[in-house]
C-alpha positions in Angstrom: -36.5 -1.0 5.3 -36.6 -3.9 7.6 -35.8 -1.6 10.5 -38.7 0.8 9.5 -41.1 -2.1 9.3 -39.9 -3.5 12.6 -40.5 -0.2 14.3 -44.0 0.0 13.0 -44.8 -3.5 14.4 -43.1 -2.6 17.7 -45.1 0.6 18.0 -48.4 -1.4 17.4 -47.4 -4.0 20.0 -46.5 -1.3 22.6 -49.9 0.5 21.9 -51.6 -2.9 22.6 -49.9 -2.9 26.0 -47.0 -5.4 25.4 -43.6 -4.4 26.7 -41.4 -5.0 23.7 -37.7 -3.9 23.5 -37.2 -4.8 19.8 -38.8 -6.6 16.9 -37.0 -8.3 14.1 -38.1 -8.6 10.5 -36.4 -11.0 8.0 -36.7 -11.9 4.4 -39.1 -14.7 3.5 -39.8 -16.9 0.5 -43.5 -16.7 1.0 -43.7 -12.9 1.0 -41.3 -9.9 1.1 -40.7 -10.0 4.9 -41.8 -11.9 7.9 -41.9 -11.3 11.6 -41.5 -14.3 13.9 -41.4 -12.6 17.3 -45.1 -13.5 18.2 -43.9 -16.8 19.6 -41.7 -15.1 22.1 -44.1 -12.3 23.0 -47.0 -14.8 23.4 -44.9 -17.0 25.7 -43.9 -14.0 27.8 -47.5 -12.9 28.2 -49.1 -16.4 28.5 -51.2 -16.0 25.4 -51.4 -17.7 22.1 -49.5 -16.2 19.1 -52.7 -16.1 17.0 -54.5 -14.1 19.7 -51.8 -11.4 19.5 -51.1 -11.7 15.8 -54.6 -11.2 14.5 -55.0 -8.0 16.6 -51.6 -6.7 15.5 -52.4 -7.2 11.8 -55.8 -5.5 12.3 -54.2 -2.5 13.9 -51.5 -2.2 11.2 -54.1 -2.2 8.5 -55.9 0.7 10.2 -52.7 2.9 10.3 -52.8 6.1 8.3 -49.4 5.3 6.9 -50.5 1.7 5.8 -50.6 2.3 2.1 -47.2 4.1 2.2 -45.5 1.1 3.6 -47.6 -2.0 2.8 -49.6 -3.6 0.0 -50.6 -6.4 2.3 -50.1 -7.6 5.9 -51.5 -10.9 7.1 -51.3 -13.3 10.0 -50.3 -16.9 9.2 -50.6 -19.8 11.7 -49.0 -20.8 13.9 -47.5 -17.3 14.6 -46.2 -15.4 11.7 -46.8 -11.9 10.4 -46.4 -11.9 6.6 -45.6 -8.6 4.9 -45.7 -7.4 1.4 -44.3 -3.9 1.1 -45.8 -1.2 -1.1 -44.4 0.0 -4.4 -44.2 3.5 -2.9 -41.8 2.2 -0.1 -39.6 0.2 -2.5 -39.2 3.2 -4.8 -38.4 5.6 -1.9 -35.4 3.4 -1.1 -34.4 3.1 -4.8 -34.3 6.9 -4.9 -32.2 7.0 -1.8 -29.6 4.7 -3.4 -29.7 6.7 -6.6 -29.0 10.0 -4.6 -26.5 8.5 -2.1 -26.6 4.9 -1.1 -24.8 5.7 2.2 -28.1 7.2 3.4 -29.0 3.7 4.3 -26.2 3.5 6.9 -26.1 5.1 10.3 -22.6 5.3 11.9 -22.9 5.6 15.7 -19.1 6.2 16.2 -16.2 6.6 13.9 -13.4 4.3 15.0 -9.8 3.6 14.0 -8.9 0.1 12.8 -5.4 -1.1 12.2 -5.5 -3.9 9.6 -2.5 -6.3 9.4 -2.5 -8.4 6.2 -0.1 -9.4 3.5 2.6 -10.6 5.8 4.9 -12.0 3.2 8.3 -13.2 4.1 11.1 -11.3 2.2 13.6 -13.2 0.2 10.9 -15.6 -0.9 8.8 -15.2 -4.1 5.1 -14.7 -3.5 3.0 -17.8 -4.4 -0.7 -18.7 -4.6 -0.9 -19.0 -0.9 -0.1 -15.3 -0.5 -2.9 -14.3 -2.8 -5.7 -14.9 -0.2 -4.4 -12.7 2.6 -3.8 -9.9 0.1 -7.3 -10.1 -1.5 -9.3 -10.8 1.7 -7.4 -8.1 3.6 -7.8 -5.4 0.9 -11.5 -6.2 0.6 -12.0 -6.0 4.4 -10.1 -2.7 4.5 -12.3 -1.2 1.8 -15.5 -2.4 3.5 -14.5 -0.8 6.8 -13.6 2.5 5.0 -16.9 2.4 3.1 -18.7 2.2 6.5 -17.0 5.5 7.4 -14.3 4.3 9.7 -10.6 5.1 9.6 -8.4 2.2 8.5 -4.6 2.0 8.7 -3.1 -0.9 6.8 0.3 -2.5 7.5 1.8 -5.2 5.4 4.0 -6.4 8.4 6.7 -8.2 6.4 8.6 -11.1 7.8 12.0 -9.5 7.3 14.0 -10.6 10.4 13.4 -14.4 10.6 15.5 -17.5 10.0 15.0 -17.3 6.2 17.1 -14.1 6.2 19.9 -15.9 7.9 19.7 -18.7 5.4 19.9 -16.4 2.5 22.8 -14.4 4.0 24.6 -17.7 4.4 24.0 -18.5 0.7 25.3 -15.0 -0.3 28.4 -15.5 1.7 29.0 -19.0 0.4 28.6 -17.9 -3.2 30.8 -14.8 -2.7 28.2 -12.5 -4.2 28.5 -8.7 -4.1 25.5 -6.7 -3.1 24.9 -5.5 -6.6 24.5 -9.1 -7.8 21.7 -10.0 -5.4 18.6 -9.8 -7.6 15.2 -11.4 -7.5 16.3 -14.3 -9.7 19.0 -15.1 -7.2 16.6 -14.9 -4.3 14.2 -17.1 -6.1 16.9 -19.7 -6.4 18.9 -19.4 -3.2 16.0 -19.5 -0.7 14.6 -22.9 -1.6 18.1 -24.3 -2.0 19.2 -23.1 1.5 15.9 -24.2 3.0 16.5 -27.7 1.7 20.1 -27.8 2.9 19.1 -26.7 6.4 16.5 -29.5 6.6 19.3 -32.0 6.0 22.3 -30.3 7.7 21.9 -29.4 11.4 25.3 -27.6 11.6 24.5 -25.3 8.7 21.0 -24.6 10.1 22.6 -23.6 13.4 25.0 -21.3 11.6 22.1 -19.7 9.8 20.4 -19.2 13.2 23.5 -17.6 14.5 23.7 -15.3 11.5 20.0 -14.3 12.2 20.8 -13.6 15.8 23.8 -11.5 14.9 21.7 -9.6 12.4 19.1 -8.9 15.0 21.9 -7.7 17.3 23.1 -5.2 14.7 26.1 -6.8 13.0 26.8 -4.1 10.4 28.1 -6.5 7.7 25.0 -8.6 7.9 22.8 -5.5 8.1 24.2 -4.3 4.7 23.4 -7.6 3.1 19.9 -7.7 4.7 19.1 -4.2 3.4 19.9 -5.3 -0.2 17.8 -8.4 0.2 15.0 -6.3 1.6 15.2 -3.7 -1.2 15.1 -6.3 -4.0 12.4 -8.4 -2.3 10.1 -5.5 -1.5 10.2 -4.3 -5.1 9.1 -7.7 -6.3 6.4 -8.1 -3.6 5.0 -4.6 -4.4 4.8 -5.4 -8.1 2.6 -8.4 -7.3 0.5 -6.5 -5.0 0.1 -3.6 -7.5 -1.1 -6.1 -10.1 -3.8 -7.3 -7.6 -4.7 -3.7 -6.8 -3.5 -4.1 -3.2 -1.9 -1.3 -1.3 -0.7 -0.5 2.2 -0.3 2.6 4.3 2.8 1.2 6.0 5.4 -1.3 4.9 6.6 -2.1 8.4 8.2 -5.4 9.1 9.3 -7.5 12.1 12.5 -5.4 12.2 10.5 -2.3 13.0 9.3 -3.9 16.2 12.8 -4.5 17.6 13.1 -1.0 19.0 10.0 -1.8 21.2 11.1 -5.2 22.5 13.0 -3.9 25.6 9.9 -1.9 26.6 7.7 -4.8 25.9 9.8 -7.1 28.0 9.9 -4.5 30.8 6.1 -4.4 30.8 5.9 -8.2 31.1 8.3 -8.2 34.0 6.5 -5.4 35.8 3.3 -7.4 35.4 5.0 -10.4 36.8 4.1 -12.4 33.7 7.6 -13.7 32.7 8.9 -17.0 34.1 12.0 -19.1 33.3 11.6 -22.4 31.6 14.8 -24.2 30.4 16.6 -20.9 30.4 14.0 -19.3 28.1 11.5 -16.7 29.1 7.8 -17.7 28.8 4.4 -16.4 29.7 1.6 -18.7 30.9 -1.6 -18.1 29.0 -3.8 -21.0 30.1 -7.4 -20.0 31.3 -9.9 -21.9 33.4 -12.4 -22.0 30.6 -10.0 -23.6 28.1 -11.2 -27.0 26.9 -7.8 -27.9 25.5 -4.3 -27.2 26.6 -2.8 -23.9 25.5 1.0 -23.9 25.8 2.9 -20.9 27.3 4.0 -18.2 24.9 7.8 -18.4 24.3 8.9 -14.8 24.5 12.8 -15.2 24.5 14.9 -18.2 23.6 17.7 -19.4 25.9 20.3 -17.8 23.6 18.6 -14.4 24.0 16.9 -14.4 20.5 13.4 -13.1 20.1 10.7 -14.9 18.2 7.5 -14.1 16.1 5.5 -13.9 19.3 7.9 -11.4 20.8 7.8 -9.1 17.8 4.0 -9.5 17.4 3.6 -8.3 21.0 6.1 -5.4 20.4 4.2 -4.5 17.2 0.9 -4.2 19.2 2.6 -1.8 21.6 4.1 0.2 18.6 0.6 0.4 17.0 -1.0 1.5 20.2 1.5 4.3 20.6 1.6 5.4 16.9 -2.1 5.0 15.9 -4.3 4.9 19.0 -6.5 2.3 17.4 -9.8 1.1 18.6 -9.3 -2.3 17.0 -6.4 -4.3 15.5 -7.3 -6.9 13.0 -5.1 -9.7 11.6 -5.9 -11.4 8.3 -3.8 -14.6 8.5 -3.9 -18.3 7.9 -6.3 -20.3 10.1 -3.4 -22.5 11.1 -1.9 -19.5 13.0 -4.9 -19.3 15.4 -3.0 -20.8 18.4 -0.1 -18.3 18.0 -2.5 -15.3 18.0 -4.5 -16.7 20.9 -1.3 -16.7 22.9 -0.2 -13.2 21.7 -3.7 -11.7 22.4 -3.9 -13.1 25.8 -0.4 -11.9 26.8 -1.2 -8.4 25.4 -4.4 -8.3 27.5 -2.7 -9.6 30.7 0.1 -7.1 30.4 -2.4 -4.2 29.8 -0.8 -3.5 26.4 -4.2 -3.9 24.6 -7.7 -5.3 25.3 -7.9 -8.7 23.7 -11.6 -8.1 22.8 -10.3 -5.5 20.4 -7.7 -7.8 18.9 -9.3 -9.8 16.1 -8.0 -13.0 14.5 -9.5 -13.1 10.9 -8.3 -16.6 9.8 -8.7 -17.8 6.3 -8.7 -21.2 4.7 -6.3 -22.7 2.2 -6.5 -22.6 -1.6 -6.6 -26.2 -2.6 -6.2 -28.1 -5.9 -8.7 -30.6 -7.3 -7.1 -33.2 -5.0 -8.4 -31.0 -2.1 -4.8 -30.4 -0.9 -3.0 -27.0 -0.9 -2.7 -25.9 -4.5 0.6 -27.1 -6.1 2.3 -27.1 -9.5 3.1 -30.4 -11.2 6.6 -30.4 -9.6 5.0 -30.2 -6.1 5.7 -26.5 -5.4 3.2 -23.8 -4.8 3.0 -21.8 -8.1 4.5 -18.3 -8.1 1.8 -15.5 -8.3 3.3 -14.3 -11.5 2.9 -17.7 -13.1 -0.7 -17.9 -11.8 -1.4 -14.5 -13.4 0.0 -15.8 -16.7 -1.9 -19.1 -16.5 -5.2 -17.3 -15.8 -4.6 -14.8 -18.7 -3.9 -17.7 -21.1 -7.0 -19.7 -20.1 -9.2 -16.6 -20.4 -7.8 -15.8 -23.9 -8.4 -19.4 -25.0 -12.1 -19.2 -24.0 -13.1 -17.1 -27.0 -11.4 -16.2 -30.3 -12.1 -12.5 -29.9 -10.4 -12.4 -26.5 -7.1 -12.5 -28.4 -7.8 -9.1 -29.7 -8.5 -7.4 -26.4 -6.2 -4.8 -24.9 -3.7 -6.2 -22.4 -5.0 -3.8 -19.7 -8.6 -5.1 -20.1 -7.4 -8.7 -20.0 -5.5 -8.0 -16.8 -8.5 -6.5 -15.2 -10.5 -9.6 -16.1 -7.6 -11.8 -14.8 -8.0 -10.0 -11.5 -11.7 -10.4 -11.4 -11.4 -14.1 -12.1 -9.0 -14.7 -9.2 -10.5 -12.3 -6.8 -14.2 -13.3 -7.2 -13.2 -17.0 -7.1 -11.6 -16.3 -3.7 -14.1 -13.9 -2.2 -17.3 -15.8 -3.1 -16.1 -18.4 -0.6 -16.4 -17.8 3.2 -13.1 -16.4 4.4 -12.7 -19.2 7.0 -13.2 -22.1 4.5 -10.8 -23.9 2.2 -11.8 -23.8 -1.4 -10.9 -25.8 -4.5 -9.1 -23.7 -7.2 -10.3 -24.4 -10.7 -9.2 -21.8 -13.2 -11.3 -23.2 -16.1 -14.5 -22.9 -14.0 -13.6 -19.5 -12.6 -13.0 -18.1 -16.2 -16.5 -18.8 -17.4 -18.9 -16.0 -18.1 -21.8 -18.0 -16.6 -22.3 -19.0 -13.0 -20.7 -17.5 -9.9 -17.7 -16.0 -11.6 -16.0 -12.7 -11.9 -16.5 -12.5 -15.7 -20.3 -13.0 -15.2 -20.5 -10.0 -13.0 -18.4 -7.9 -15.4 -20.4 -9.0 -18.4 -23.7 -8.0 -16.6 -22.3 -4.6 -15.8 -21.1 -4.0 -19.3 -24.4 -5.3 -20.8 -26.4 -2.8 -18.8 -23.9 0.0 -19.5 -24.4 -0.6 -23.2 -28.2 0.0 -22.8 -27.6 3.1 -20.7 -25.1 4.5 -23.2 -27.7 4.2 -26.1 -30.3 6.2 -24.2 -29.7 9.9 -23.7 -33.2 10.9 -22.5 -33.7 12.1 -19.0 -34.5 9.3 -16.6 -36.9 9.4 -13.7 -38.6 7.2 -11.2 -42.4 7.3 -10.6 -44.0 5.1 -7.9 -45.1 2.3 -10.3 -43.6 -1.1 -10.6 -44.6 -2.9 -13.8 -44.1 -6.6 -13.4 -42.7 -9.3 -11.0 -39.1 -9.3 -12.4 -39.1 -5.5 -12.2 -40.2 -5.7 -8.5 -37.6 -8.4 -7.7 -34.8 -6.3 -9.1 -35.8 -3.2 -7.0 -36.1 -5.3 -3.8 -32.7 -6.9 -4.6 -31.2 -3.4 -4.9 -32.3 -2.5 -1.4 -30.7 -5.7 0.0 -27.3 -4.3 -0.7 -27.1 -2.6 2.7 -27.7 -5.9 4.5 -24.9 -7.5 2.6 -22.5 -4.7 3.4 -23.5 -4.6 7.1 -23.0 -8.4 7.4 -19.6 -8.2 5.6 -18.5 -5.4 8.0 -19.8 -6.9 11.2 -18.4 -10.4 10.5 -15.4 -9.3 8.5 -16.6 -11.5 5.7 -16.4 -10.2 2.1 -18.3 -13.3 0.8 -21.6 -11.6 1.8 -20.9 -8.9 -0.8 -19.7 -11.3 -3.5 -22.8 -13.5 -3.0 -25.1 -10.5 -3.1 -23.6 -8.9 -6.2 -23.9 -12.3 -8.0 -27.6 -12.5 -7.0 -28.2 -8.9 -8.0 -26.7 -9.7 -11.5 -29.0 -12.7 -11.8 -32.0 -10.5 -11.1 -30.7 -7.9 -13.5 -30.3 -10.4 -16.3 -33.8 -11.8 -15.8 -35.2 -8.2 -15.8 -33.2 -7.4 -19.0 -34.4 -10.6 -20.7 -38.1 -10.0 -19.9 -38.2 -6.2 -20.4 -37.0 -5.0 -23.8 -36.1 -1.5 -23.1 -34.5 -0.2 -26.3 -37.5 -0.5 -28.5 -40.0 0.4 -25.8 -42.7 2.9 -27.0 -44.0 3.9 -23.6 -41.6 6.8 -22.6 -42.6 6.8 -19.0 -41.9 3.1 -18.5 -38.6 3.4 -20.4 -37.5 6.3 -18.2 -38.5 4.4 -15.1 -36.6 1.2 -16.1 -33.5 3.1 -17.2 -33.5 4.7 -13.7 -33.6 1.3 -12.2 -30.8 0.0 -14.4 -28.7 3.1 -13.6 -29.1 2.3 -9.8 -28.3 -1.3 -10.6 -25.0 -0.5 -12.2 -24.1 2.0 -9.5 -24.5 -0.8 -6.9 -22.7 -3.4 -9.0 -19.8 -1.0 -9.5 -19.6 -0.1 -5.8 -19.8 -3.7 -4.7 -17.1 -4.7 -7.2 -14.9 -2.0 -5.7 -15.4 -3.4 -2.3 -14.3 -6.7 -3.8 -11.1 -5.0 -5.2 -12.4 -5.6 -8.7 -12.1 -3.1 -11.5 -14.3 -3.0 -14.7 -12.8 -3.4 -18.2 -13.8 -1.2 -21.1 -15.0 -4.3 -23.1 -15.5 -8.0 -22.9 
């Protein structure tokens, strides 16, 4: 709608002899939309904004199509065009959404995106910190797909790092057979060995040696590693399944090893590798850097590869396998330096254009002390424990919640956790407060679900044919219809900036408008059949958009609340 209005204003300006490339129209609290471009155009043409604005408004009012688009257009000093759109235009867009909301999007080119998120280390239980990459990544994946692009998702497990060497050391120390390596053992041995390695340098070096031999193909260590991987992946996948998160590929660091020689060869041929203290490094500093960026360490002095090495090799593998236009990484903000180094080397070596490599950093999930969320014993809570805690808090909120089906409760648990995360900007830290997030009021998942189910109940009671005429009956009716049309802006912003919070914020505001509409317009007992059919049509579109937006936020809808 904003584009259509902008084109009309641009056309009038051009007819008046002004050379205008584009005009922007934005939402306004004073009217429906506002155009502020008169200041720029007036300055370019050495005129006053009012001199141009008054004439533009006069011309718009004389257009044959005026009543189809506008109910009022006025000039406001010092240089604004204020716009109130017609009921006819609003309803034309509501019909488009009802028929197929994707009519409101225009895809210039279908591109392929590889999306790297999840990134859990095997042999370690998933904790609350892993929740954010999974939820944010899955939402971004769905948004990109919704826009019509191809998305290839890869969990990229950390399955070949030092933690594997530490766990293998523990298995050997405890004399465990492969069959006895289960998830309970992994939950115990990893933190134990991690603590030992912090205290004992010799054991840490032995674990590093085991890791190196594993990477070199030691068959004995490979057999233990395969068992650890099997057990750990099953546990990780169970947690992801509960969250509704899925991946096209379950590749890990280990899958990049077959591309390391070629990657190293490319770096040598590009004269990028240099020796520093017997290790191979790549200088990545650029003249425009305002702070020092250290070289990328590609290969240690003992011949071992690192995360940076496998990340580069993975880019090469993805380029060969998927021919992507973009590769996106949903990772912790604290990894930004690492990916700056990797992206620059990939670009310098001609492996992949760094402008098509995107670091999508996310903030931490904090406790009420504003520090990364921990349990009372100081550890990050396991995801399964977090699911249980959320479930218990929700059930305790209301007596009847105890009688709900487990499947419905689990859907609500997901909504509580996901909406609490996604309503916040991806880049920001946020404070985790389960009691607050579980409420059915405010910016919470339960509030959105409750609104949908409330509207759905009204729609289920009415079996008459619904239709939309060009009338709008009151202010809250008009506000809801305008809010429906805003969904395309929210989706476009979320896609362009890779920020799901635009959609979360939009669907919350849509639900607020829907509840105000519901409270002020008593549909069930309405005698005027035309008005009733009209409002049921609007509510049908409202629930269609709520459901679609929730899907983009990885949230399902329970049968009852």
